[in-house]
Chimera marker file (.cmm) of the C-alpha trace (Angstrom):
<marker_set name="trace">
<marker id="1" x="-22.662" y="1.825" z="2.037" r="1" g="1" b="0" radius="0.5"/>
<marker id="2" x="-19.492" y="3.578" z="0.864" r="1" g="1" b="0" radius="0.5"/>
<marker id="3" x="-16.532" y="5.041" z="3.080" r="1" g="1" b="0" radius="0.5"/>
<marker id="4" x="-14.427" y="8.014" z="2.405" r="1" g="1" b="0" radius="0.5"/>
<marker id="5" x="-10.665" y="6.978" z="2.214" r="1" g="1" b="0" radius="0.5"/>
<marker id="6" x="-7.574" y="9.242" z="2.323" r="1" g="1" b="0" radius="0.5"/>
<marker id="7" x="-4.103" y="8.391" z="1.691" r="1" g="1" b="0" radius="0.5"/>
<marker id="8" x="-1.419" y="10.658" z="2.447" r="1" g="1" b="0" radius="0.5"/>
<marker id="9" x="2.211" y="10.193" z="1.900" r="1" g="1" b="0" radius="0.5"/>
<marker id="10" x="4.766" y="12.738" z="3.265" r="1" g="1" b="0" radius="0.5"/>
<marker id="11" x="5.077" y="14.714" z="-0.121" r="1" g="1" b="0" radius="0.5"/>
<marker id="12" x="1.375" y="14.063" z="-1.564" r="1" g="1" b="0" radius="0.5"/>
<marker id="13" x="-1.952" y="12.807" z="-1.176" r="1" g="1" b="0" radius="0.5"/>
<marker id="14" x="-2.599" y="9.743" z="-3.332" r="1" g="1" b="0" radius="0.5"/>
<marker id="15" x="-5.985" y="9.079" z="-2.845" r="1" g="1" b="0" radius="0.5"/>
<marker id="16" x="-8.927" y="11.016" z="-1.324" r="1" g="1" b="0" radius="0.5"/>
<marker id="17" x="-12.464" y="9.427" z="-2.301" r="1" g="1" b="0" radius="0.5"/>
<marker id="18" x="-15.378" y="6.937" z="-1.540" r="1" g="1" b="0" radius="0.5"/>
<marker id="19" x="-14.970" y="3.150" z="-1.735" r="1" g="1" b="0" radius="0.5"/>
<marker id="20" x="-16.974" y="-0.185" z="-0.814" r="1" g="1" b="0" radius="0.5"/>
<marker id="21" x="-13.975" y="-1.446" z="1.231" r="1" g="1" b="0" radius="0.5"/>
<marker id="22" x="-10.475" y="-0.681" z="1.750" r="1" g="1" b="0" radius="0.5"/>
<marker id="23" x="-7.999" y="-3.543" z="2.715" r="1" g="1" b="0" radius="0.5"/>
<marker id="24" x="-4.832" y="-2.401" z="4.750" r="1" g="1" b="0" radius="0.5"/>
<marker id="25" x="-1.506" y="-4.279" z="5.858" r="1" g="1" b="0" radius="0.5"/>
<marker id="26" x="-1.200" y="-4.170" z="9.633" r="1" g="1" b="0" radius="0.5"/>
<marker id="27" x="1.653" y="-5.531" z="11.264" r="1" g="1" b="0" radius="0.5"/>
<marker id="28" x="-0.038" y="-8.858" z="12.105" r="1" g="1" b="0" radius="0.5"/>
<marker id="29" x="-1.709" y="-9.217" z="8.918" r="1" g="1" b="0" radius="0.5"/>
<marker id="30" x="-4.619" y="-7.866" z="6.491" r="1" g="1" b="0" radius="0.5"/>
<marker id="31" x="-7.195" y="-6.048" z="7.620" r="1" g="1" b="0" radius="0.5"/>
<marker id="32" x="-10.526" y="-4.812" z="5.937" r="1" g="1" b="0" radius="0.5"/>
<marker id="33" x="-12.478" y="-1.700" z="6.620" r="1" g="1" b="0" radius="0.5"/>
<marker id="34" x="-15.951" y="-0.886" z="5.708" r="1" g="1" b="0" radius="0.5"/>
<marker id="35" x="-18.735" y="1.715" z="6.126" r="1" g="1" b="0" radius="0.5"/>
<marker id="36" x="-19.561" y="1.614" z="9.772" r="1" g="1" b="0" radius="0.5"/>
<marker id="37" x="-16.702" y="0.163" z="11.291" r="1" g="1" b="0" radius="0.5"/>
<marker id="38" x="-15.611" y="0.615" z="14.904" r="1" g="1" b="0" radius="0.5"/>
<marker id="39" x="-13.153" y="3.332" z="15.538" r="1" g="1" b="0" radius="0.5"/>
<marker id="40" x="-9.434" y="2.436" z="15.582" r="1" g="1" b="0" radius="0.5"/>
<marker id="41" x="-6.163" y="3.934" z="15.353" r="1" g="1" b="0" radius="0.5"/>
<marker id="42" x="-3.059" y="1.240" z="14.625" r="1" g="1" b="0" radius="0.5"/>
<marker id="43" x="0.147" y="0.952" z="12.799" r="1" g="1" b="0" radius="0.5"/>
<marker id="44" x="0.762" y="0.057" z="9.261" r="1" g="1" b="0" radius="0.5"/>
<marker id="45" x="3.013" y="-2.590" z="7.880" r="1" g="1" b="0" radius="0.5"/>
<marker id="46" x="4.997" y="-3.087" z="4.589" r="1" g="1" b="0" radius="0.5"/>
<marker id="47" x="2.358" y="-4.266" z="2.079" r="1" g="1" b="0" radius="0.5"/>
<marker id="48" x="-0.695" y="-3.594" z="-0.301" r="1" g="1" b="0" radius="0.5"/>
<marker id="49" x="-3.831" y="-1.180" z="0.021" r="1" g="1" b="0" radius="0.5"/>
<marker id="50" x="-6.383" y="-2.542" z="-1.611" r="1" g="1" b="0" radius="0.5"/>
<marker id="51" x="-9.252" y="0.051" z="-2.569" r="1" g="1" b="0" radius="0.5"/>
<marker id="52" x="-12.405" y="-1.950" z="-3.807" r="1" g="1" b="0" radius="0.5"/>
<marker id="53" x="-14.653" y="0.342" z="-5.706" r="1" g="1" b="0" radius="0.5"/>
<marker id="54" x="-18.208" y="-0.939" z="-6.927" r="1" g="1" b="0" radius="0.5"/>
<marker id="55" x="-16.705" y="-2.125" z="-10.249" r="1" g="1" b="0" radius="0.5"/>
<marker id="56" x="-13.065" y="-1.223" z="-9.832" r="1" g="1" b="0" radius="0.5"/>
<marker id="57" x="-10.267" y="-2.279" z="-7.823" r="1" g="1" b="0" radius="0.5"/>
<marker id="58" x="-7.231" y="0.090" z="-6.993" r="1" g="1" b="0" radius="0.5"/>
<marker id="59" x="-3.698" y="-1.234" z="-5.828" r="1" g="1" b="0" radius="0.5"/>
<marker id="60" x="-1.078" y="0.660" z="-3.856" r="1" g="1" b="0" radius="0.5"/>
<marker id="61" x="1.926" y="-0.278" z="-2.089" r="1" g="1" b="0" radius="0.5"/>
<marker id="62" x="2.847" y="0.890" z="1.610" r="1" g="1" b="0" radius="0.5"/>
<marker id="63" x="5.953" y="0.893" z="3.663" r="1" g="1" b="0" radius="0.5"/>
<marker id="64" x="4.812" y="1.749" z="7.250" r="1" g="1" b="0" radius="0.5"/>
<marker id="65" x="2.565" y="4.552" z="8.636" r="1" g="1" b="0" radius="0.5"/>
<marker id="66" x="-0.640" y="4.912" z="10.650" r="1" g="1" b="0" radius="0.5"/>
<marker id="67" x="-4.204" y="4.365" z="10.235" r="1" g="1" b="0" radius="0.5"/>
<marker id="68" x="-6.938" y="5.985" z="11.779" r="1" g="1" b="0" radius="0.5"/>
<marker id="69" x="-10.478" y="4.336" z="11.313" r="1" g="1" b="0" radius="0.5"/>
<marker id="70" x="-13.761" y="6.176" z="12.065" r="1" g="1" b="0" radius="0.5"/>
<marker id="71" x="-17.397" y="4.756" z="11.222" r="1" g="1" b="0" radius="0.5"/>
<marker id="72" x="-17.465" y="7.336" z="7.764" r="1" g="1" b="0" radius="0.5"/>
<marker id="73" x="-14.068" y="7.660" z="7.294" r="1" g="1" b="0" radius="0.5"/>
<marker id="74" x="-10.318" y="5.998" z="7.137" r="1" g="1" b="0" radius="0.5"/>
<marker id="75" x="-6.940" y="8.377" z="6.895" r="1" g="1" b="0" radius="0.5"/>
<marker id="76" x="-4.236" y="6.757" z="6.321" r="1" g="1" b="0" radius="0.5"/>
<marker id="77" x="-0.680" y="8.551" z="6.885" r="1" g="1" b="0" radius="0.5"/>
<marker id="78" x="1.847" y="6.622" z="5.164" r="1" g="1" b="0" radius="0.5"/>
<marker id="79" x="5.733" y="6.575" z="5.611" r="1" g="1" b="0" radius="0.5"/>
<marker id="80" x="6.281" y="5.597" z="1.805" r="1" g="1" b="0" radius="0.5"/>
<marker id="81" x="3.383" y="4.614" z="-0.843" r="1" g="1" b="0" radius="0.5"/>
<marker id="82" x="3.069" y="4.212" z="-4.138" r="1" g="1" b="0" radius="0.5"/>
<marker id="83" x="0.094" y="4.006" z="-6.427" r="1" g="1" b="0" radius="0.5"/>
<marker id="84" x="0.327" y="0.902" z="-8.844" r="1" g="1" b="0" radius="0.5"/>
<marker id="85" x="0.480" y="2.965" z="-12.026" r="1" g="1" b="0" radius="0.5"/>
<marker id="86" x="3.209" y="5.022" z="-10.536" r="1" g="1" b="0" radius="0.5"/>
<marker id="87" x="5.405" y="2.171" z="-9.887" r="1" g="1" b="0" radius="0.5"/>
<marker id="88" x="8.687" y="1.740" z="-12.763" r="1" g="1" b="0" radius="0.5"/>
<marker id="89" x="8.481" y="-2.183" z="-12.786" r="1" g="1" b="0" radius="0.5"/>
<marker id="90" x="12.113" y="-2.231" z="-14.109" r="1" g="1" b="0" radius="0.5"/>
<marker id="91" x="13.338" y="-0.179" z="-11.509" r="1" g="1" b="0" radius="0.5"/>
<marker id="92" x="11.401" y="-2.080" z="-8.852" r="1" g="1" b="0" radius="0.5"/>
<marker id="93" x="12.975" y="-5.605" z="-10.696" r="1" g="1" b="0" radius="0.5"/>
<marker id="94" x="16.235" y="-4.199" z="-10.673" r="1" g="1" b="0" radius="0.5"/>
<marker id="95" x="16.074" y="-3.167" z="-6.878" r="1" g="1" b="0" radius="0.5"/>
<marker id="96" x="14.856" y="-6.526" z="-5.978" r="1" g="1" b="0" radius="0.5"/>
<marker id="97" x="17.911" y="-8.256" z="-8.146" r="1" g="1" b="0" radius="0.5"/>
<marker id="98" x="20.438" y="-6.094" z="-6.146" r="1" g="1" b="0" radius="0.5"/>
<marker id="99" x="19.317" y="-6.829" z="-2.834" r="1" g="1" b="0" radius="0.5"/>
<marker id="100" x="19.082" y="-10.318" z="-3.522" r="1" g="1" b="0" radius="0.5"/>
<marker id="101" x="22.542" y="-10.704" z="-4.744" r="1" g="1" b="0" radius="0.5"/>
<marker id="102" x="23.840" y="-8.857" z="-1.762" r="1" g="1" b="0" radius="0.5"/>
<marker id="103" x="22.028" y="-11.376" z="0.480" r="1" g="1" b="0" radius="0.5"/>
<marker id="104" x="23.709" y="-13.726" z="-1.656" r="1" g="1" b="0" radius="0.5"/>
<marker id="105" x="26.925" y="-12.752" z="-0.938" r="1" g="1" b="0" radius="0.5"/>
<marker id="106" x="26.575" y="-13.558" z="2.621" r="1" g="1" b="0" radius="0.5"/>
<marker id="107" x="26.966" y="-10.074" z="4.460" r="1" g="1" b="0" radius="0.5"/>
<marker id="108" x="27.782" y="-9.239" z="8.006" r="1" g="1" b="0" radius="0.5"/>
<marker id="109" x="24.977" y="-9.981" z="10.454" r="1" g="1" b="0" radius="0.5"/>
<marker id="110" x="24.078" y="-6.701" z="11.045" r="1" g="1" b="0" radius="0.5"/>
<marker id="111" x="23.586" y="-5.981" z="7.150" r="1" g="1" b="0" radius="0.5"/>
<marker id="112" x="20.916" y="-8.878" z="6.740" r="1" g="1" b="0" radius="0.5"/>
<marker id="113" x="18.025" y="-7.017" z="8.454" r="1" g="1" b="0" radius="0.5"/>
<marker id="114" x="18.123" y="-4.180" z="5.883" r="1" g="1" b="0" radius="0.5"/>
<marker id="115" x="18.623" y="-6.420" z="3.078" r="1" g="1" b="0" radius="0.5"/>
<marker id="116" x="15.756" y="-8.505" z="3.928" r="1" g="1" b="0" radius="0.5"/>
<marker id="117" x="13.560" y="-5.508" z="4.311" r="1" g="1" b="0" radius="0.5"/>
<marker id="118" x="14.681" y="-4.051" z="1.135" r="1" g="1" b="0" radius="0.5"/>
<marker id="119" x="13.731" y="-7.412" z="-0.806" r="1" g="1" b="0" radius="0.5"/>
<marker id="120" x="10.399" y="-7.145" z="0.994" r="1" g="1" b="0" radius="0.5"/>
<marker id="121" x="9.620" y="-3.751" z="-0.155" r="1" g="1" b="0" radius="0.5"/>
<marker id="122" x="10.919" y="-4.603" z="-3.662" r="1" g="1" b="0" radius="0.5"/>
<marker id="123" x="8.942" y="-7.614" z="-4.232" r="1" g="1" b="0" radius="0.5"/>
<marker id="124" x="5.979" y="-5.847" z="-2.869" r="1" g="1" b="0" radius="0.5"/>
<marker id="125" x="6.379" y="-2.902" z="-5.282" r="1" g="1" b="0" radius="0.5"/>
<marker id="126" x="6.909" y="-5.179" z="-8.109" r="1" g="1" b="0" radius="0.5"/>
<marker id="127" x="3.728" y="-7.315" z="-7.368" r="1" g="1" b="0" radius="0.5"/>
<marker id="128" x="1.588" y="-4.271" z="-6.971" r="1" g="1" b="0" radius="0.5"/>
<marker id="129" x="2.962" y="-2.981" z="-10.306" r="1" g="1" b="0" radius="0.5"/>
<marker id="130" x="1.983" y="-5.828" z="-12.075" r="1" g="1" b="0" radius="0.5"/>
<marker id="131" x="-1.553" y="-5.997" z="-10.776" r="1" g="1" b="0" radius="0.5"/>
<marker id="132" x="-1.739" y="-2.925" z="-12.402" r="1" g="1" b="0" radius="0.5"/>
<marker id="133" x="-1.752" y="-4.639" z="-15.859" r="1" g="1" b="0" radius="0.5"/>
<marker id="134" x="-4.317" y="-7.027" z="-14.781" r="1" g="1" b="0" radius="0.5"/>
<marker id="135" x="-6.987" y="-4.333" z="-13.399" r="1" g="1" b="0" radius="0.5"/>
<marker id="136" x="-8.317" y="-1.517" z="-14.849" r="1" g="1" b="0" radius="0.5"/>
<marker id="137" x="-7.429" y="1.816" z="-13.402" r="1" g="1" b="0" radius="0.5"/>
<marker id="138" x="-10.229" y="2.389" z="-10.687" r="1" g="1" b="0" radius="0.5"/>
<marker id="139" x="-12.945" y="5.238" z="-11.013" r="1" g="1" b="0" radius="0.5"/>
<marker id="140" x="-14.031" y="5.863" z="-7.752" r="1" g="1" b="0" radius="0.5"/>
<marker id="141" x="-16.437" y="8.639" z="-6.226" r="1" g="1" b="0" radius="0.5"/>
<marker id="142" x="-14.064" y="11.602" z="-5.814" r="1" g="1" b="0" radius="0.5"/>
<marker id="143" x="-15.008" y="13.770" z="-2.662" r="1" g="1" b="0" radius="0.5"/>
<marker id="144" x="-13.815" y="17.037" z="-4.862" r="1" g="1" b="0" radius="0.5"/>
<marker id="145" x="-16.777" y="16.509" z="-7.331" r="1" g="1" b="0" radius="0.5"/>
<link id1="1" id2="2" r="1" g="1" b="0" radius="0.2"/>
<link id1="2" id2="3" r="1" g="1" b="0" radius="0.2"/>
<link id1="3" id2="4" r="1" g="1" b="0" radius="0.2"/>
<link id1="4" id2="5" r="1" g="1" b="0" radius="0.2"/>
<link id1="5" id2="6" r="1" g="1" b="0" radius="0.2"/>
<link id1="6" id2="7" r="1" g="1" b="0" radius="0.2"/>
<link id1="7" id2="8" r="1" g="1" b="0" radius="0.2"/>
<link id1="8" id2="9" r="1" g="1" b="0" radius="0.2"/>
<link id1="9" id2="10" r="1" g="1" b="0" radius="0.2"/>
<link id1="10" id2="11" r="1" g="1" b="0" radius="0.2"/>
<link id1="11" id2="12" r="1" g="1" b="0" radius="0.2"/>
<link id1="12" id2="13" r="1" g="1" b="0" radius="0.2"/>
<link id1="13" id2="14" r="1" g="1" b="0" radius="0.2"/>
<link id1="14" id2="15" r="1" g="1" b="0" radius="0.2"/>
<link id1="15" id2="16" r="1" g="1" b="0" radius="0.2"/>
<link id1="16" id2="17" r="1" g="1" b="0" radius="0.2"/>
<link id1="17" id2="18" r="1" g="1" b="0" radius="0.2"/>
<link id1="18" id2="19" r="1" g="1" b="0" radius="0.2"/>
<link id1="19" id2="20" r="1" g="1" b="0" radius="0.2"/>
<link id1="20" id2="21" r="1" g="1" b="0" radius="0.2"/>
<link id1="21" id2="22" r="1" g="1" b="0" radius="0.2"/>
<link id1="22" id2="23" r="1" g="1" b="0" radius="0.2"/>
<link id1="23" id2="24" r="1" g="1" b="0" radius="0.2"/>
<link id1="24" id2="25" r="1" g="1" b="0" radius="0.2"/>
<link id1="25" id2="26" r="1" g="1" b="0" radius="0.2"/>
<link id1="26" id2="27" r="1" g="1" b="0" radius="0.2"/>
<link id1="27" id2="28" r="1" g="1" b="0" radius="0.2"/>
<link id1="28" id2="29" r="1" g="1" b="0" radius="0.2"/>
<link id1="29" id2="30" r="1" g="1" b="0" radius="0.2"/>
<link id1="30" id2="31" r="1" g="1" b="0" radius="0.2"/>
<link id1="31" id2="32" r="1" g="1" b="0" radius="0.2"/>
<link id1="32" id2="33" r="1" g="1" b="0" radius="0.2"/>
<link id1="33" id2="34" r="1" g="1" b="0" radius="0.2"/>
<link id1="34" id2="35" r="1" g="1" b="0" radius="0.2"/>
<link id1="35" id2="36" r="1" g="1" b="0" radius="0.2"/>
<link id1="36" id2="37" r="1" g="1" b="0" radius="0.2"/>
<link id1="37" id2="38" r="1" g="1" b="0" radius="0.2"/>
<link id1="38" id2="39" r="1" g="1" b="0" radius="0.2"/>
<link id1="39" id2="40" r="1" g="1" b="0" radius="0.2"/>
<link id1="40" id2="41" r="1" g="1" b="0" radius="0.2"/>
<link id1="41" id2="42" r="1" g="1" b="0" radius="0.2"/>
<link id1="42" id2="43" r="1" g="1" b="0" radius="0.2"/>
<link id1="43" id2="44" r="1" g="1" b="0" radius="0.2"/>
<link id1="44" id2="45" r="1" g="1" b="0" radius="0.2"/>
<link id1="45" id2="46" r="1" g="1" b="0" radius="0.2"/>
<link id1="46" id2="47" r="1" g="1" b="0" radius="0.2"/>
<link id1="47" id2="48" r="1" g="1" b="0" radius="0.2"/>
<link id1="48" id2="49" r="1" g="1" b="0" radius="0.2"/>
<link id1="49" id2="50" r="1" g="1" b="0" radius="0.2"/>
<link id1="50" id2="51" r="1" g="1" b="0" radius="0.2"/>
<link id1="51" id2="52" r="1" g="1" b="0" radius="0.2"/>
<link id1="52" id2="53" r="1" g="1" b="0" radius="0.2"/>
<link id1="53" id2="54" r="1" g="1" b="0" radius="0.2"/>
<link id1="54" id2="55" r="1" g="1" b="0" radius="0.2"/>
<link id1="55" id2="56" r="1" g="1" b="0" radius="0.2"/>
<link id1="56" id2="57" r="1" g="1" b="0" radius="0.2"/>
<link id1="57" id2="58" r="1" g="1" b="0" radius="0.2"/>
<link id1="58" id2="59" r="1" g="1" b="0" radius="0.2"/>
<link id1="59" id2="60" r="1" g="1" b="0" radius="0.2"/>
<link id1="60" id2="61" r="1" g="1" b="0" radius="0.2"/>
<link id1="61" id2="62" r="1" g="1" b="0" radius="0.2"/>
<link id1="62" id2="63" r="1" g="1" b="0" radius="0.2"/>
<link id1="63" id2="64" r="1" g="1" b="0" radius="0.2"/>
<link id1="64" id2="65" r="1" g="1" b="0" radius="0.2"/>
<link id1="65" id2="66" r="1" g="1" b="0" radius="0.2"/>
<link id1="66" id2="67" r="1" g="1" b="0" radius="0.2"/>
<link id1="67" id2="68" r="1" g="1" b="0" radius="0.2"/>
<link id1="68" id2="69" r="1" g="1" b="0" radius="0.2"/>
<link id1="69" id2="70" r="1" g="1" b="0" radius="0.2"/>
<link id1="70" id2="71" r="1" g="1" b="0" radius="0.2"/>
<link id1="71" id2="72" r="1" g="1" b="0" radius="0.2"/>
<link id1="72" id2="73" r="1" g="1" b="0" radius="0.2"/>
<link id1="73" id2="74" r="1" g="1" b="0" radius="0.2"/>
<link id1="74" id2="75" r="1" g="1" b="0" radius="0.2"/>
<link id1="75" id2="76" r="1" g="1" b="0" radius="0.2"/>
<link id1="76" id2="77" r="1" g="1" b="0" radius="0.2"/>
<link id1="77" id2="78" r="1" g="1" b="0" radius="0.2"/>
<link id1="78" id2="79" r="1" g="1" b="0" radius="0.2"/>
<link id1="79" id2="80" r="1" g="1" b="0" radius="0.2"/>
<link id1="80" id2="81" r="1" g="1" b="0" radius="0.2"/>
<link id1="81" id2="82" r="1" g="1" b="0" radius="0.2"/>
<link id1="82" id2="83" r="1" g="1" b="0" radius="0.2"/>
<link id1="83" id2="84" r="1" g="1" b="0" radius="0.2"/>
<link id1="84" id2="85" r="1" g="1" b="0" radius="0.2"/>
<link id1="85" id2="86" r="1" g="1" b="0" radius="0.2"/>
<link id1="86" id2="87" r="1" g="1" b="0" radius="0.2"/>
<link id1="87" id2="88" r="1" g="1" b="0" radius="0.2"/>
<link id1="88" id2="89" r="1" g="1" b="0" radius="0.2"/>
<link id1="89" id2="90" r="1" g="1" b="0" radius="0.2"/>
<link id1="90" id2="91" r="1" g="1" b="0" radius="0.2"/>
<link id1="91" id2="92" r="1" g="1" b="0" radius="0.2"/>
<link id1="92" id2="93" r="1" g="1" b="0" radius="0.2"/>
<link id1="93" id2="94" r="1" g="1" b="0" radius="0.2"/>
<link id1="94" id2="95" r="1" g="1" b="0" radius="0.2"/>
<link id1="95" id2="96" r="1" g="1" b="0" radius="0.2"/>
<link id1="96" id2="97" r="1" g="1" b="0" radius="0.2"/>
<link id1="97" id2="98" r="1" g="1" b="0" radius="0.2"/>
<link id1="98" id2="99" r="1" g="1" b="0" radius="0.2"/>
<link id1="99" id2="100" r="1" g="1" b="0" radius="0.2"/>
<link id1="100" id2="101" r="1" g="1" b="0" radius="0.2"/>
<link id1="101" id2="102" r="1" g="1" b="0" radius="0.2"/>
<link id1="102" id2="103" r="1" g="1" b="0" radius="0.2"/>
<link id1="103" id2="104" r="1" g="1" b="0" radius="0.2"/>
<link id1="104" id2="105" r="1" g="1" b="0" radius="0.2"/>
<link id1="105" id2="106" r="1" g="1" b="0" radius="0.2"/>
<link id1="106" id2="107" r="1" g="1" b="0" radius="0.2"/>
<link id1="107" id2="108" r="1" g="1" b="0" radius="0.2"/>
<link id1="108" id2="109" r="1" g="1" b="0" radius="0.2"/>
<link id1="109" id2="110" r="1" g="1" b="0" radius="0.2"/>
<link id1="110" id2="111" r="1" g="1" b="0" radius="0.2"/>
<link id1="111" id2="112" r="1" g="1" b="0" radius="0.2"/>
<link id1="112" id2="113" r="1" g="1" b="0" radius="0.2"/>
<link id1="113" id2="114" r="1" g="1" b="0" radius="0.2"/>
<link id1="114" id2="115" r="1" g="1" b="0" radius="0.2"/>
<link id1="115" id2="116" r="1" g="1" b="0" radius="0.2"/>
<link id1="116" id2="117" r="1" g="1" b="0" radius="0.2"/>
<link id1="117" id2="118" r="1" g="1" b="0" radius="0.2"/>
<link id1="118" id2="119" r="1" g="1" b="0" radius="0.2"/>
<link id1="119" id2="120" r="1" g="1" b="0" radius="0.2"/>
<link id1="120" id2="121" r="1" g="1" b="0" radius="0.2"/>
<link id1="121" id2="122" r="1" g="1" b="0" radius="0.2"/>
<link id1="122" id2="123" r="1" g="1" b="0" radius="0.2"/>
<link id1="123" id2="124" r="1" g="1" b="0" radius="0.2"/>
<link id1="124" id2="125" r="1" g="1" b="0" radius="0.2"/>
<link id1="125" id2="126" r="1" g="1" b="0" radius="0.2"/>
<link id1="126" id2="127" r="1" g="1" b="0" radius="0.2"/>
<link id1="127" id2="128" r="1" g="1" b="0" radius="0.2"/>
<link id1="128" id2="129" r="1" g="1" b="0" radius="0.2"/>
<link id1="129" id2="130" r="1" g="1" b="0" radius="0.2"/>
<link id1="130" id2="131" r="1" g="1" b="0" radius="0.2"/>
<link id1="131" id2="132" r="1" g="1" b="0" radius="0.2"/>
<link id1="132" id2="133" r="1" g="1" b="0" radius="0.2"/>
<link id1="133" id2="134" r="1" g="1" b="0" radius="0.2"/>
<link id1="134" id2="135" r="1" g="1" b="0" radius="0.2"/>
<link id1="135" id2="136" r="1" g="1" b="0" radius="0.2"/>
<link id1="136" id2="137" r="1" g="1" b="0" radius="0.2"/>
<link id1="137" id2="138" r="1" g="1" b="0" radius="0.2"/>
<link id1="138" id2="139" r="1" g="1" b="0" radius="0.2"/>
<link id1="139" id2="140" r="1" g="1" b="0" radius="0.2"/>
<link id1="140" id2="141" r="1" g="1" b="0" radius="0.2"/>
<link id1="141" id2="142" r="1" g="1" b="0" radius="0.2"/>
<link id1="142" id2="143" r="1" g="1" b="0" radius="0.2"/>
<link id1="143" id2="144" r="1" g="1" b="0" radius="0.2"/>
<link id1="144" id2="145" r="1" g="1" b="0" radius="0.2"/>
</marker_set>
């Protein structure tokens, strides 16, 4: 049984199609959703969205947002999201190095939290981009066919 997933960021729709399962970053950890899931409305954390197709897997990086789950559809409204193939690995590595260096410079306490979040987001983007190299691009059933 498949479930329809739509992933929308403020500037575009990143994905719309049917998958076997979607794994999402909740605030308290990862959650998996399959067809027939109970209705749910929850907040997304910073982490990976994994779209599990019949033979392929697609990875996206997400930073915040909300998700609505219905038995036959998952709608993800992401604050910020990028598909693995859209992430510039070199830029992600540079952003991570800058944030880590800023933390190493022992900033005032009020600047530490945003820097830690920057390290977390940059690490996520880098991890997702590297997964793209190991997994072929997914070929899911599109709702537009």
